[in-house]
Steps between C-alpha positions, in 0.01 A plus 500: 500500500763265361448165333662326797288678761181422311592131466491439875818292473702521824834679473767407752781743568837364608596801709862394542571515127223731382391233252135434430348165422157472344337183625179320430306355791630152570366203688847345506617399845867527403506876460687706242862427415758710319873489449784689337866436431799628308594320181833488318533734201681241288379157379350287643356788709464293818387618841794646692559304822365663814272750323160327523247711694165345596181623663159357586185691592228302676217691662649743749842331486795582276815289504822622338823313431774739384746234379511120476693482828299765690247420767139574415368831633132515592276806520138547610381754243179566691712670769828574319458623143851643503649156574706634792445219755616151405284261706633172360628373836158546660320311217704190404195315362423779252868522401507125436187522286644792300828312453312204352319734259832656392658160437199365312450815290857567382582392146840545340488729200526323163838517328547839338645505152533763231202478268267718305160606634335266248707203622419581863130528423501167315676326789339659805157644414220242531302446184138397470458142386341460161184292493 
C-alpha cells in the first residue's frame, strides 16, 4: 500500500499526456483549471506568443484549448477517457461555460528576472505575519 492509496485522495489520469494530477475533493463549481506555455530563455523571460495551452476539468467534462487562437475541444470523460471524440459542437453551453472559466482563471506570469534563490523566496514566498 502506498501513501497516496491509503490517503483516499482521488488521482485523475490525463490519458492523452500520461500525466497524473493528485486532487483533493472540491466543492467548487468552477472545476479544475491548468495551463502551460513556452517562455523565452532570455530576459525578461516572457510568454512566447501563441504557446498558451489551457484545460478545464469539471465533473465528466474536460475542455482543452491548444493555443490562444484555437477553438475549445470538449470531451465527455465518462464515455471517452482517451479524448478521441471532440463533442464541442453538440454542447455549446458547456463550451461557453468552460471558456468563461479559462478567461477568468488565466493570470499572466510575473516578470522573470535573474535573481538568487534567497531573493526569489523573499519576494514571492508568503510569510507569516508577526503578532
